[in-house]
C-alpha positions as a Markdown table, in Angstrom:
| # | Residue | x | y | z |
|---|---|---|---|---|
| 1 | Met | -6.1 | 13.6 | 2.1 |
| 2 | Asp | -2.7 | 12.7 | 1.8 |
| 3 | Pro | -1.0 | 8.3 | 2.0 |
| 4 | Arg | 1.8 | 9.8 | 3.5 |
| 5 | Phe | 0.1 | 9.6 | 7.1 |
| 6 | His | -0.6 | 6.4 | 6.6 |
| 7 | Phe | 2.6 | 5.3 | 5.2 |
| 8 | Asp | 4.8 | 6.4 | 7.4 |
| 9 | Ser | 2.7 | 5.1 | 9.6 |
| 10 | Leu | 3.1 | 1.6 | 8.7 |
| 11 | Ala | 7.1 | 2.5 | 8.6 |
| 12 | His | 7.1 | 3.4 | 12.2 |
| 13 | Asp | 4.8 | -0.2 | 12.6 |
| 14 | Asn | 7.4 | -1.9 | 10.7 |
| 15 | Ser | 10.6 | -0.3 | 12.4 |
| 16 | Ala | 11.4 | 0.7 | 9.2 |
| 17 | Leu | 15.3 | 2.0 | 8.5 |
| 18 | His | 14.1 | 3.8 | 5.6 |
| 19 | Ser | 11.5 | 4.4 | 3.8 |
| 20 | Glu | 10.7 | 7.0 | 0.8 |
| 21 | Val | 7.7 | 7.9 | -1.2 |
| 22 | Leu | 7.9 | 7.3 | -5.1 |
| 23 | Ser | 5.0 | 8.4 | -6.3 |
| 24 | Thr | 0.5 | 9.4 | -5.6 |
| 25 | Asn | -1.9 | 9.4 | -7.6 |
| 26 | Ile | -6.0 | 10.0 | -7.4 |
| 27 | Leu | -7.3 | 6.5 | -8.9 |
| 28 | Cys | -10.8 | 7.9 | -11.4 |
| 29 | Glu | -12.6 | 5.1 | -12.6 |
| 30 | Thr | -13.9 | 3.0 | -9.4 |
| 31 | Gln | -16.7 | 1.5 | -8.4 |
| 32 | Lys | -20.2 | 3.3 | -8.1 |
| 33 | Asp | -20.2 | 3.9 | -4.9 |
| 34 | Thr | -17.2 | 3.0 | -3.7 |
| 35 | Pro | -15.0 | 7.1 | -3.2 |
| 36 | Ala | -12.0 | 6.9 | -5.5 |
| 37 | Pro | -8.6 | 5.9 | -3.9 |
| 38 | Ile | -5.8 | 7.3 | -3.8 |
| 39 | Met | -2.6 | 5.0 | -4.7 |
| 40 | Leu | 0.8 | 5.2 | -3.3 |
| 41 | Glu | 3.9 | 3.5 | -4.2 |
| 42 | Gly | 7.2 | 3.8 | -1.9 |
| 43 | Phe | 9.4 | 1.8 | -0.4 |
| 44 | Gln | 11.0 | 0.8 | 2.6 |
| 45 | Thr | 13.6 | -0.6 | 4.4 |
| 46 | Val | 13.3 | -3.5 | 7.2 |
| 47 | Ala | 15.3 | -5.3 | 9.3 |
| 48 | Lys | 13.5 | -8.4 | 9.6 |
| 49 | Phe | 14.2 | -11.0 | 12.8 |
| 50 | Asn | 17.7 | -10.3 | 13.9 |
| 51 | Arg | 18.8 | -11.0 | 9.4 |
| 52 | Gln | 21.9 | -9.8 | 9.2 |
| 53 | Thr | 20.8 | -7.5 | 5.6 |
| 54 | Pro | 17.7 | -5.8 | 5.4 |
| 55 | Asp | 14.7 | -6.7 | 3.2 |
| 56 | Arg | 14.0 | -4.0 | 0.9 |
| 57 | Val | 9.9 | -4.0 | 0.6 |
| 58 | Thr | 7.4 | -2.0 | -2.2 |
| 59 | Ile | 5.2 | -0.9 | -0.6 |
| 60 | Leu | 1.6 | 0.2 | -2.8 |
| 61 | Met | -1.2 | 1.6 | -1.1 |
| 62 | Ala | -4.5 | 2.2 | -1.9 |
| 63 | Leu | -6.4 | 5.4 | 0.6 |
| 64 | Tyr | -10.5 | 5.3 | 0.4 |
| 65 | Arg | -11.8 | 8.9 | 2.4 |
| 66 | Ile | -14.8 | 7.9 | 3.3 |
| 67 | Glu | -16.0 | 11.8 | 4.1 |
| 68 | Ser | -19.3 | 10.9 | 5.6 |
| 69 | Lys | -17.7 | 8.3 | 8.2 |
| 70 | Asp | -14.7 | 10.3 | 9.2 |
| 71 | Thr | -12.7 | 7.3 | 8.7 |
| 72 | Asp | -9.8 | 6.3 | 5.5 |
| 73 | Leu | -9.6 | 3.1 | 4.8 |
| 74 | Val | -6.0 | 1.4 | 3.8 |
| 75 | Val | -5.5 | -1.7 | 2.0 |
| 76 | Thr | -1.4 | -2.7 | 1.7 |
| 77 | Phe | 0.7 | -5.1 | -0.5 |
| 78 | Asn | 4.2 | -5.4 | 0.8 |
| 79 | Val | 6.2 | -6.7 | -2.3 |
| 80 | Pro | 9.8 | -7.6 | -0.9 |
| 81 | Leu | 12.9 | -7.0 | -4.0 |
| 82 | Gln | 15.5 | -7.6 | -1.8 |
| 83 | Ser | 15.5 | -10.4 | 0.9 |
| 84 | Glu | 17.7 | -12.6 | 3.0 |
| 85 | Asp | 16.2 | -15.1 | 2.6 |
| 86 | Gly | 15.3 | -16.0 | -1.1 |
| 87 | Gly | 11.2 | -15.4 | -0.8 |
| 88 | Ala | 12.2 | -11.5 | -3.1 |
| 89 | Val | 10.5 | -10.8 | -6.8 |
| 90 | Asp | 12.0 | -9.7 | -9.3 |
| 91 | Glu | 11.0 | -6.6 | -11.6 |
| 92 | Ala | 8.5 | -8.6 | -13.8 |
| 93 | Gly | 6.8 | -10.3 | -10.8 |
| 94 | Leu | 6.8 | -6.7 | -9.6 |
| 95 | Val | 5.1 | -5.3 | -12.6 |
| 96 | Gln | 2.9 | -8.0 | -12.6 |
| 97 | Ile | 1.8 | -7.5 | -8.9 |
| 98 | Lys | 1.3 | -3.6 | -9.5 |
| 99 | Gln | -1.0 | -4.6 | -12.3 |
| 100 | Glu | -3.2 | -6.9 | -9.3 |
| 101 | Phe | -3.2 | -4.8 | -7.2 |
| 102 | Glu | -4.4 | -1.5 | -9.8 |
| 103 | Thr | -7.2 | -4.0 | -10.4 |
| 104 | Phe | -8.2 | -4.6 | -7.2 |
| 105 | Ala | -8.2 | -0.8 | -6.1 |
| 106 | Arg | -10.3 | -0.3 | -9.0 |
| 107 | Ser | -12.5 | -3.0 | -7.8 |
| 108 | Leu | -13.1 | -2.8 | -4.8 |
| 109 | Gly | -16.6 | -1.7 | -3.4 |
| 110 | Ile | -18.1 | -0.6 | -0.6 |
| 111 | Val | -21.4 | -2.5 | 0.1 |
| 112 | Asp | -22.1 | -1.3 | 3.0 |
| 113 | Tyr | -20.9 | 1.8 | 5.0 |
| 114 | Gly | -22.6 | 1.0 | 8.5 |
| 115 | Leu | -19.5 | -1.7 | 8.6 |
| 116 | Phe | -17.7 | 2.0 | 9.7 |
| 117 | Ala | -18.9 | 3.5 | 12.9 |
């Protein structure tokens, strides 16, 4: 189970000019009946809305492999680091968002597996 497939798919969907995986790791402490996610951090350079300068976006991804349903649940946070419209997050903001994403990933609980056909 490699989250790079989903990361590459997201880069394709975003028409990224460049993308790179920076790290992956497995998050061990999660909700009791929910699989431990594989965490990925990467970035994409994305040209948006005919702007002159592409945005640089940090991608935080959690991949939950639900083997009993032969499916993946993927959650991403897209965090702009450089943006022509001024909506970028500074380094302190990125640190906070990473902490919030990890808290989210640890606390996500799948209650009804019937949602996955």
